[in-house]
All heavy atoms as an XYZ file, in Angstrom:
667
protein
N     -67.546    -37.064   -157.441
C     -67.704    -38.498   -157.262
C     -68.928    -38.755   -156.390
O     -69.207    -38.000   -155.466
C     -66.465    -39.088   -156.591
C     -65.325    -39.293   -157.554
S     -64.131    -40.574   -157.074
C     -63.441    -39.935   -155.599
N     -69.619    -39.853   -156.664
C     -70.806    -40.180   -155.865
C     -70.425    -40.640   -154.458
O     -69.351    -41.192   -154.240
C     -71.484    -41.299   -156.644
C     -70.532    -41.742   -157.687
C     -69.441    -40.745   -157.794
N     -71.343    -40.409   -153.532
C     -71.157    -40.827   -152.143
C     -72.014    -42.064   -151.896
O     -73.171    -42.115   -152.273
C     -71.552    -39.700   -151.191
C     -71.344    -40.056   -149.718
C     -71.503    -38.830   -148.833
N     -70.456    -37.860   -149.061
C     -69.268    -37.839   -148.433
N     -69.004    -38.755   -147.527
N     -68.389    -36.914   -148.698
N     -71.407    -43.059   -151.253
C     -72.079    -44.308   -150.924
C     -72.098    -44.490   -149.413
O     -71.143    -44.130   -148.721
C     -71.367    -45.501   -151.578
C     -71.427    -45.450   -153.081
C     -70.415    -44.841   -153.821
C     -72.504    -45.983   -153.768
C     -70.477    -44.782   -155.200
C     -72.577    -45.931   -155.151
C     -71.554    -45.323   -155.856
O     -71.625    -45.259   -157.226
N     -73.191    -45.061   -148.914
C     -73.380    -45.282   -147.489
C     -73.485    -46.779   -147.249
O     -74.201    -47.487   -147.967
C     -74.640    -44.564   -147.003
C     -74.560    -43.077   -147.193
C     -74.873    -42.505   -148.417
C     -74.142    -42.256   -146.164
C     -74.779    -41.134   -148.611
C     -74.046    -40.880   -146.346
C     -74.371    -40.321   -147.573
N     -72.791    -47.275   -146.231
C     -72.699    -48.704   -145.942
C     -73.429    -48.990   -144.626
O     -72.898    -48.742   -143.545
C     -71.233    -49.118   -145.856
C     -70.510    -48.970   -147.166
C     -70.096    -47.725   -147.622
C     -70.269    -50.071   -147.965
C     -69.437    -47.582   -148.838
C     -69.616    -49.942   -149.190
C     -69.204    -48.697   -149.625
N     -74.635    -49.501   -144.728
C     -75.465    -49.798   -143.564
C     -75.408    -51.299   -143.291
O     -75.535    -52.104   -144.217
C     -76.915    -49.381   -143.810
C     -77.046    -47.997   -144.353
N     -76.746    -46.871   -143.624
C     -77.425    -47.558   -145.580
C     -76.956    -45.798   -144.367
N     -77.366    -46.191   -145.563
N     -75.245    -51.664   -142.026
C     -75.183    -53.072   -141.651
C     -76.521    -53.496   -141.077
O     -77.013    -52.872   -140.137
C     -74.069    -53.309   -140.616
O     -72.829    -52.835   -141.148
C     -73.947    -54.796   -140.282
N     -77.094    -54.533   -141.651
C     -78.364    -55.068   -141.173
C     -78.122    -56.459   -140.603
O     -77.602    -57.342   -141.281
C     -79.379    -55.149   -142.309
C     -80.720    -55.654   -141.854
C     -81.754    -55.589   -142.962
O     -81.496    -55.075   -144.041
N     -82.919    -56.112   -142.678
N     -78.494    -56.616   -139.316
C     -78.393    -57.906   -138.642
C     -79.775    -58.211   -138.093
O     -80.206    -57.597   -137.114
C     -77.362    -57.892   -137.499
C     -76.001    -57.400   -138.002
C     -77.242    -59.273   -136.863
C     -74.979    -57.174   -136.907
N     -80.482    -59.085   -138.766
C     -81.867    -59.357   -138.381
C     -82.697    -58.099   -138.549
O     -82.719    -57.488   -139.611
N     -83.367    -57.685   -137.479
C     -84.190    -56.474   -137.514
C     -83.382    -55.219   -137.197
O     -83.865    -54.106   -137.382
C     -85.348    -56.601   -136.513
C     -86.299    -57.744   -136.823
C     -87.038    -57.525   -138.136
O     -87.472    -56.391   -138.413
O     -87.165    -58.511   -138.894
N     -82.151    -55.390   -136.700
C     -81.311    -54.254   -136.311
C     -80.549    -53.704   -137.508
O     -80.045    -54.462   -138.337
C     -80.310    -54.668   -135.236
C     -80.972    -55.149   -133.958
O     -82.042    -54.604   -133.618
O     -80.433    -56.064   -133.323
N     -80.452    -52.380   -137.588
C     -79.699    -51.727   -138.653
C     -78.748    -50.722   -138.027
O     -79.153    -49.877   -137.221
C     -80.628    -51.008   -139.660
C     -79.802    -50.277   -140.711
C     -81.572    -51.991   -140.318
N     -77.491    -50.836   -138.383
C     -76.481    -49.868   -137.973
C     -76.247    -48.990   -139.194
O     -75.736    -49.447   -140.218
C     -75.175    -50.555   -137.540
C     -75.461    -51.535   -136.408
C     -74.142    -49.520   -137.132
C     -74.320    -52.489   -136.125
N     -76.652    -47.721   -139.083
C     -76.572    -46.833   -140.248
C     -75.215    -46.151   -140.346
O     -74.543    -45.916   -139.345
C     -77.677    -45.761   -140.205
O     -77.524    -44.996   -139.023
C     -79.058    -46.387   -140.233
N     -74.859    -45.842   -141.544
C     -73.636    -45.106   -141.860
C     -74.061    -43.674   -142.167
O     -74.570    -43.396   -143.251
C     -72.959    -45.748   -143.073
C     -71.772    -44.954   -143.596
O     -71.372    -43.967   -142.963
O     -71.247    -45.345   -144.658
N     -73.867    -42.737   -141.233
C     -74.346    -41.374   -141.446
C     -73.462    -40.520   -142.363
O     -73.919    -39.523   -142.900
C     -74.377    -40.787   -140.042
C     -73.316    -41.535   -139.312
C     -73.316    -42.929   -139.901
N     -72.202    -40.936   -142.581
C     -71.295    -40.087   -143.356
C     -71.017    -40.589   -144.766
O     -70.839    -39.796   -145.678
C     -69.956    -39.904   -142.625
O     -69.400    -41.189   -142.358
C     -70.140    -39.158   -141.321
N     -70.944    -41.897   -144.932
C     -70.661    -42.448   -146.258
C     -69.246    -42.161   -146.703
O     -68.424    -41.621   -145.958
N     -68.983    -42.521   -147.951
C     -67.660    -42.315   -148.533
C     -67.814    -42.084   -150.032
O     -68.676    -42.680   -150.673
C     -66.738    -43.523   -148.244
C     -65.307    -43.263   -148.709
C     -67.291    -44.785   -148.844
C     -64.313    -44.282   -148.223
N     -66.989    -41.204   -150.567
C     -67.022    -40.944   -152.007
C     -66.213    -42.009   -152.724
O     -65.058    -42.261   -152.376
C     -66.469    -39.555   -152.315
C     -67.399    -38.451   -151.879
C     -66.899    -37.072   -152.276
O     -65.743    -36.933   -152.728
O     -67.674    -36.121   -152.119
N     -66.849    -42.633   -153.697
C     -66.201    -43.679   -154.492
C     -66.500    -43.448   -155.964
O     -67.473    -42.795   -156.317
C     -66.695    -45.062   -154.068
C     -66.425    -45.449   -152.615
C     -67.180    -46.709   -152.240
C     -64.933    -45.634   -152.388
N     -65.697    -44.028   -156.782
C     -65.768    -43.840   -158.224
C     -67.085    -44.323   -158.824
O     -67.694    -43.636   -159.640
C     -64.562    -44.585   -158.807
C     -64.334    -44.571   -160.231
C     -63.009    -45.259   -160.628
N     -62.982    -46.682   -160.301
C     -62.185    -47.242   -159.394
N     -61.348    -46.514   -158.711
N     -62.219    -48.536   -159.170
N     -67.527    -45.549   -158.429
C     -68.708    -46.153   -159.054
C     -69.199    -47.321   -158.208
O     -68.574    -47.668   -157.199
C     -68.379    -46.602   -160.481
C     -67.189    -47.552   -160.563
O     -66.912    -48.282   -159.588
O     -66.530    -47.560   -161.613
N     -70.307    -47.961   -158.609
C     -70.820    -49.112   -157.843
C     -69.826    -50.272   -157.744
O     -69.833    -50.996   -156.755
C     -72.074    -49.524   -158.610
C     -72.535    -48.276   -159.269
C     -71.265    -47.557   -159.647
N     -68.975    -50.450   -158.737
C     -67.977    -51.515   -158.665
C     -67.003    -51.276   -157.517
O     -66.646    -52.203   -156.790
C     -67.207    -51.648   -159.979
C     -68.047    -52.210   -161.106
O     -69.044    -52.914   -160.806
O     -67.729    -51.943   -162.275
N     -66.588    -50.040   -157.362
C     -65.694    -49.722   -156.250
C     -66.435    -49.860   -154.917
O     -65.855    -50.284   -153.918
C     -65.101    -48.322   -156.391
C     -64.011    -48.055   -155.380
C     -63.304    -46.729   -155.558
O     -63.792    -45.841   -156.300
O     -62.248    -46.572   -154.925
N     -67.718    -49.538   -154.897
C     -68.527    -49.716   -153.687
C     -68.602    -51.197   -153.329
O     -68.519    -51.563   -152.153
C     -69.925    -49.133   -153.886
N     -68.743    -52.063   -154.334
C     -68.768    -53.506   -154.090
C     -67.445    -53.973   -153.491
O     -67.426    -54.742   -152.526
C     -69.060    -54.243   -155.398
C     -69.220    -55.722   -155.221
C     -70.383    -56.388   -154.965
C     -68.194    -56.719   -155.286
N     -70.131    -57.734   -154.860
C     -68.804    -57.963   -155.047
C     -66.823    -56.662   -155.510
C     -68.081    -59.160   -155.037
C     -66.103    -57.849   -155.493
C     -66.737    -59.070   -155.265
N     -66.341    -53.513   -154.047
C     -65.014    -53.881   -153.533
C     -64.853    -53.415   -152.087
O     -64.335    -54.147   -151.245
C     -63.902    -53.281   -154.403
C     -63.792    -53.892   -155.769
C     -63.291    -55.328   -155.749
O     -62.598    -55.729   -154.789
O     -63.608    -56.062   -156.703
N     -65.298    -52.202   -151.805
C     -65.196    -51.656   -150.447
C     -66.086    -52.447   -149.489
O     -65.702    -52.723   -148.359
C     -65.576    -50.178   -150.453
C     -65.466    -49.478   -149.108
C     -64.034    -49.445   -148.579
N     -63.146    -48.724   -149.468
C     -62.665    -47.518   -149.239
N     -62.982    -46.886   -148.148
N     -61.862    -46.953   -150.110
N     -67.265    -52.835   -149.946
C     -68.172    -53.630   -149.109
C     -67.525    -54.965   -148.760
O     -67.541    -55.386   -147.595
C     -69.505    -53.849   -149.830
N     -66.951    -55.626   -149.739
C     -66.306    -56.916   -149.491
C     -65.145    -56.769   -148.512
O     -65.012    -57.557   -147.571
C     -65.820    -57.534   -150.791
C     -65.223    -58.926   -150.580
C     -64.828    -59.564   -151.858
N     -63.745    -58.784   -152.458
C     -63.037    -59.178   -153.484
N     -63.314    -60.316   -154.073
N     -62.068    -58.442   -153.964
N     -64.334    -55.738   -148.677
C     -63.208    -55.513   -147.769
C     -63.690    -55.210   -146.354
O     -63.105    -55.686   -145.373
C     -62.334    -54.367   -148.293
N     -64.758    -54.438   -146.243
C     -65.322    -54.096   -144.938
C     -65.829    -55.344   -144.224
O     -65.581    -55.542   -143.032
C     -66.463    -53.072   -145.101
O     -65.934    -51.887   -145.702
C     -67.107    -52.732   -143.775
N     -66.544    -56.198   -144.952
C     -67.074    -57.424   -144.368
C     -65.941    -58.341   -143.936
O     -65.950    -58.879   -142.825
C     -68.015    -58.137   -145.356
C     -69.280    -57.303   -145.563
C     -68.353    -59.541   -144.868
C     -70.147    -57.772   -146.711
N     -64.962    -58.518   -144.787
C     -63.844    -59.403   -144.440
C     -63.100    -58.899   -143.214
O     -62.673    -59.685   -142.380
C     -62.909    -59.557   -145.632
C     -63.501    -60.434   -146.703
C     -62.567    -60.641   -147.851
N     -63.119    -61.621   -148.766
C     -62.557    -61.950   -149.910
N     -61.423    -61.372   -150.273
N     -63.116    -62.843   -150.700
N     -62.947    -57.589   -143.088
C     -62.294    -57.021   -141.905
C     -63.121    -57.291   -140.653
O     -62.583    -57.637   -139.602
C     -62.075    -55.526   -142.090
N     -64.432    -57.166   -140.759
C     -65.314    -57.419   -139.611
C     -65.268    -58.879   -139.193
O     -65.362    -59.189   -138.004
C     -66.742    -57.007   -139.939
N     -65.113    -59.775   -140.147
C     -65.108    -61.200   -139.844
C     -63.772    -61.702   -139.316
O     -63.675    -62.845   -138.876
C     -65.514    -62.008   -141.081
C     -66.971    -61.853   -141.507
C     -67.214    -62.563   -142.827
C     -67.916    -62.357   -140.432
N     -62.747    -60.868   -139.319
C     -61.442    -61.285   -138.783
C     -61.497    -61.483   -137.279
O     -60.751    -62.264   -136.730
C     -60.370    -60.255   -139.129
C     -59.911    -60.355   -140.542
C     -58.684    -59.508   -140.811
N     -58.535    -59.354   -142.240
C     -58.596    -58.206   -142.889
N     -58.764    -57.078   -142.237
N     -58.471    -58.165   -144.191
N     -62.371    -60.751   -136.609
C     -62.518    -60.872   -135.167
C     -63.437    -62.055   -134.851
O     -64.536    -62.136   -135.377
C     -63.110    -59.586   -134.597
O     -63.431    -59.771   -133.234
N     -63.003    -62.957   -133.976
C     -63.837    -64.125   -133.674
C     -65.096    -63.782   -132.876
O     -66.047    -64.549   -132.869
C     -62.904    -65.035   -132.868
C     -61.858    -64.137   -132.324
C     -61.728    -63.002   -133.307
N     -65.119    -62.624   -132.224
C     -66.298    -62.229   -131.460
C     -67.456    -61.951   -132.400
O     -67.310    -61.266   -133.403
C     -66.007    -60.979   -130.635
C     -64.897    -61.173   -129.633
C     -64.479    -59.861   -129.001
O     -64.726    -58.801   -129.541
N     -63.856    -59.959   -127.843
N     -68.622    -62.508   -132.052
C     -69.856    -62.285   -132.811
C     -69.788    -62.801   -134.249
O     -70.645    -62.477   -135.066
C     -70.233    -60.794   -132.831
C     -70.434    -60.168   -131.480
C     -71.767    -60.525   -130.850
O     -72.717    -60.868   -131.572
O     -71.845    -60.459   -129.628
N     -68.772    -63.579   -134.587
C     -68.605    -64.016   -135.973
C     -69.806    -64.819   -136.471
O     -70.253    -64.611   -137.595
C     -67.324    -64.814   -136.115
C     -66.830    -64.907   -137.536
C     -65.470    -65.531   -137.615
O     -65.286    -66.638   -137.141
N     -64.527    -64.823   -138.193
N     -70.343    -65.701   -135.638
C     -71.484    -66.494   -136.096
C     -72.699    -65.607   -136.344
O     -73.454    -65.824   -137.288
C     -71.815    -67.601   -135.099
O     -72.170    -67.048   -133.852
N     -72.897    -64.606   -135.521
C     -74.025    -63.684   -135.723
C     -73.821    -62.847   -136.993
O     -74.766    -62.587   -137.735
C     -74.192    -62.770   -134.511
C     -75.414    -61.898   -134.616
C     -75.729    -61.209   -133.309
N     -76.953    -60.440   -133.474
C     -77.093    -59.201   -133.070
N     -76.119    -58.590   -132.448
N     -78.221    -58.563   -133.270
N     -72.590    -62.441   -137.241
C     -72.313    -61.631   -138.432
C     -72.543    -62.403   -139.727
O     -72.811    -61.798   -140.765
C     -70.880    -61.093   -138.393
C     -70.610    -59.973   -137.399
C     -69.141    -59.575   -137.432
C     -71.492    -58.765   -137.685
N     -72.458    -63.722   -139.683
C     -72.684    -64.509   -140.896
C     -74.120    -64.380   -141.390
O     -74.409    -64.706   -142.529
C     -72.321    -65.971   -140.661
C     -70.831    -66.184   -140.491
S     -69.845    -65.569   -141.868
C     -70.258    -66.766   -143.102
N     -75.011    -63.872   -140.543
C     -76.397    -63.644   -140.962
C     -76.633    -62.183   -141.351
O     -77.737    -61.823   -141.745
C     -77.382    -64.023   -139.834
O     -77.189    -63.145   -138.727
C     -77.194    -65.464   -139.406
N     -75.589    -61.367   -141.243
C     -75.718    -59.930   -141.521
C     -75.624    -59.642   -143.013
O     -75.194    -60.481   -143.812
C     -74.637    -59.153   -140.772
N     -76.017    -58.431   -143.362
C     -75.961    -57.971   -144.749
C     -75.509    -56.520   -144.758
O     -75.958    -55.718   -143.937
C     -77.346    -58.100   -145.386
S     -77.386    -57.662   -147.132
N     -74.614    -56.180   -145.640
C     -74.190    -54.793   -145.818
C     -75.028    -54.219   -146.954
O     -74.986    -54.717   -148.081
C     -72.705    -54.740   -146.153
C     -71.981    -53.432   -145.881
C     -72.076    -53.044   -144.414
C     -70.532    -53.533   -146.285
N     -75.830    -53.216   -146.632
C     -76.703    -52.585   -147.622
C     -76.061    -51.260   -148.015
O     -75.886    -50.375   -147.176
C     -78.125    -52.357   -147.054
C     -79.011    -51.682   -148.091
C     -78.730    -53.675   -146.595
N     -75.703    -51.136   -149.272
C     -75.037    -49.934   -149.769
C     -76.067    -49.089   -150.503
O     -76.760    -49.575   -151.401
C     -73.864    -50.294   -150.707
C     -73.166    -49.035   -151.199
C     -72.881    -51.224   -150.002
N     -76.160    -47.814   -150.103
C     -77.097    -46.894   -150.743
C     -76.341    -45.707   -151.314
O     -75.217    -45.409   -150.917
C     -78.159    -46.383   -149.742
O     -77.510    -45.669   -148.693
C     -78.965    -47.533   -149.158
N     -76.991    -45.017   -152.247
C     -76.408    -43.793   -152.786
C     -76.905    -42.605   -151.962
O     -77.635    -42.777   -150.981
C     -76.722    -43.639   -154.272
C     -78.206    -43.560   -154.584
O     -79.028    -43.305   -153.667
O     -78.558    -43.745   -155.762
N     -76.527    -41.400   -152.351
C     -76.886    -40.198   -151.601
C     -78.394    -39.970   -151.557
O     -78.903    -39.349   -150.619
C     -76.179    -38.983   -152.195
N     -79.130    -40.491   -152.527
C     -80.583    -40.349   -152.561
C     -81.278    -41.407   -151.698
O     -82.496    -41.390   -151.570
C     -81.090    -40.429   -153.995
N     -80.493    -42.342   -151.126
C     -81.069    -43.394   -150.303
C     -81.484    -44.627   -151.079
O     -82.044    -45.558   -150.516
N     -81.189    -44.645   -152.384
C     -81.523    -45.809   -153.213
C     -80.501    -46.920   -152.974
O     -79.298    -46.668   -152.911
C     -81.515    -45.430   -154.696
C     -82.575    -44.419   -155.077
C     -83.983    -44.965   -154.933
O     -84.200    -46.150   -155.270
O     -84.855    -44.215   -154.470
N     -80.978    -48.152   -152.855
C     -80.090    -49.289   -152.646
C     -79.296    -49.548   -153.923
O     -79.867    -49.730   -154.995
C     -80.880    -50.543   -152.221
C     -79.966    -51.759   -152.147
C     -81.584    -50.313   -150.893
N     -77.983    -49.548   -153.784
C     -77.086    -49.826   -154.906
C     -76.764    -51.316   -154.937
O     -76.726    -51.928   -155.991
C     -75.792    -48.994   -154.785
C     -74.798    -49.352   -155.863
C     -76.113    -47.508   -154.809
N     -76.536    -51.879   -153.742
C     -76.272    -53.309   -153.652
C     -76.500    -53.791   -152.234
O     -76.468    -53.008   -151.286
C     -74.856    -53.658   -154.122
C     -73.679    -53.114   -153.316
C     -73.166    -54.165   -152.343
C     -72.559    -52.731   -154.275
N     -76.775    -55.076   -152.119
C     -76.881    -55.749   -150.834
C     -75.857    -56.871   -150.852
O     -75.850    -57.684   -151.770
C     -78.288    -56.291   -150.610
C     -79.323    -55.198   -150.483
C     -80.724    -55.742   -150.229
O     -80.889    -56.969   -150.047
O     -81.653    -54.929   -150.208
N     -74.991    -56.890   -149.857
C     -73.895    -57.847   -149.831
C     -73.979    -58.654   -148.542
O     -73.556    -58.202   -147.483
C     -72.563    -57.090   -149.892
C     -71.394    -57.885   -150.377
C     -70.486    -57.312   -151.252
C     -71.162    -59.186   -149.954
C     -69.385    -58.018   -151.698
C     -70.073    -59.909   -150.400
C     -69.176    -59.321   -151.270
N     -74.517    -59.881   -148.592
C     -74.558    -60.720   -147.398
C     -73.140    -61.046   -146.918
O     -72.256    -61.334   -147.731
C     -75.270    -61.990   -147.861
C     -76.012    -61.580   -149.088
C     -75.180    -60.508   -149.728
N     -72.929    -60.979   -145.626
C     -71.609    -61.274   -145.073
C     -71.163    -62.672   -145.482
O     -69.991    -62.891   -145.758
C     -71.643    -61.167   -143.545
C     -71.448    -59.759   -143.030
C     -72.158    -58.683   -143.532
C     -70.552    -59.514   -141.998
C     -71.988    -57.409   -143.042
C     -70.367    -58.234   -141.489
C     -71.091    -57.179   -142.008
N     -72.085    -63.613   -145.525
C     -71.730    -64.994   -145.860
C     -71.128    -65.125   -147.256
O     -70.361    -66.053   -147.519
C     -72.949    -65.907   -145.733
O     -73.966    -65.491   -146.618
N     -71.430    -64.197   -148.151
C     -70.892    -64.266   -149.512
C     -69.470    -63.717   -149.621
O     -68.821    -63.886   -150.647
C     -71.813    -63.539   -150.483
C     -73.110    -64.273   -150.714
C     -73.991    -63.610   -151.753
O     -73.503    -62.746   -152.513
O     -75.178    -63.968   -151.806
N     -69.002    -63.058   -148.561
C     -67.651    -62.500   -148.584
C     -66.609    -63.491   -148.085
O     -65.420    -63.234   -148.164
C     -67.587    -61.233   -147.746
N     -67.090    -64.620   -147.580
C     -66.181    -65.632   -147.056
C     -65.613    -66.430   -148.214
O     -66.344    -66.919   -149.067
C     -66.915    -66.570   -146.072
C     -65.989    -67.666   -145.592
C     -67.473    -65.777   -144.911
N     -64.316    -66.552   -148.224
C     -63.647    -67.334   -149.260
C     -63.322    -68.705   -148.685
O     -62.601    -68.792   -147.691
C     -62.337    -66.645   -149.705
O     -62.641    -65.320   -150.117
C     -61.672    -67.409   -150.822
N     -63.862    -69.758   -149.278
C     -63.544    -71.090   -148.758
C     -62.070    -71.406   -148.983
O     -61.446    -70.885   -149.910
C     -64.440    -72.028   -149.566
C     -64.818    -71.262   -150.772
C     -64.725    -69.805   -150.427
N     -61.514    -72.251   -148.135
C     -60.103    -72.609   -148.328
C     -59.926    -73.334   -149.652
O     -60.840    -74.001   -150.132
C     -59.794    -73.522   -147.141
C     -61.108    -73.978   -146.644
C     -62.125    -72.945   -147.044
N     -58.760    -73.190   -150.246
C     -58.527    -73.888   -151.524
C     -58.565    -75.396   -151.314
O     -58.207    -75.880   -150.240
C     -57.133    -73.412   -151.946
C     -56.483    -72.917   -150.707
C     -57.585    -72.473   -149.789
N     -59.003    -76.129   -152.331
C     -59.035    -77.585   -152.189
C     -57.614    -78.133   -152.061
O     -56.657    -77.530   -152.537
C     -59.702    -78.065   -153.473
C     -59.503    -76.950   -154.437
C     -59.421    -75.675   -153.631
N     -57.537    -79.261   -151.398
C     -56.215    -79.882   -151.281
C     -55.738    -80.276   -152.664
O     -56.533    -80.574   -153.551
C     -56.299    -81.104   -150.375
C     -56.575    -80.750   -148.933
C     -56.521    -81.963   -148.041
O     -55.696    -82.869   -148.296
O     -57.306    -82.002   -147.094
N     -54.452    -80.256   -152.823
C     -53.874    -80.607   -154.116
C     -54.204    -82.062   -154.433
O     -53.805    -82.984   -153.706
C     -52.356    -80.403   -154.063
C     -51.698    -80.594   -155.418
O     -52.404    -80.909   -156.402
O     -50.476    -80.426   -155.486
N     -54.971    -82.287   -155.516
C     -55.357    -83.663   -155.854
C     -54.225    -84.478   -156.472
O     -54.361    -85.665   -156.686
C     -56.496    -83.464   -156.854
C     -56.186    -82.175   -157.506
C     -55.536    -81.328   -156.415
N     -53.104    -83.834   -156.736
C     -51.992    -84.521   -157.353
C     -51.368    -85.496   -156.358
O     -51.054    -85.124   -155.243
C     -50.914    -83.511   -157.816
O     -51.517    -82.554   -158.665
C     -49.797    -84.227   -158.561
N     -51.204    -86.725   -156.777
C     -50.570    -87.721   -155.923
C     -49.137    -87.871   -156.388
O     -48.866    -88.113   -157.555
C     -51.317    -89.082   -156.026
C     -50.626    -90.143   -155.175
C     -52.744    -88.906   -155.622
N     -48.212    -87.769   -155.431
C     -46.784    -87.887   -155.779
C     -46.254    -89.215   -155.376
O     -46.535    -89.793   -154.437
C     -45.965    -86.798   -155.108
C     -46.366    -85.421   -155.567
N     -45.929    -84.878   -156.747
C     -47.170    -84.493   -155.020
C     -46.423    -83.675   -156.875
N     -47.181    -83.414   -155.848
């Protein structure tokens, strides 16, 4: 299985993932990236700064597989029920 590395970029700062994780394919890497971002955003500390961050996923060769902005992992609340009773 391919190994994917999840690097966090916040402005000019990059927190590298030196070990990575073996995943089935880029789709699974996308799912893992979204779960990782959502877990990071659960903590209220630094939350506003993290909204400008991006998770950059690379393969073992260092090629970018995907870039996932933290802001895109946020799920807006469902709309209020428009049904009037």
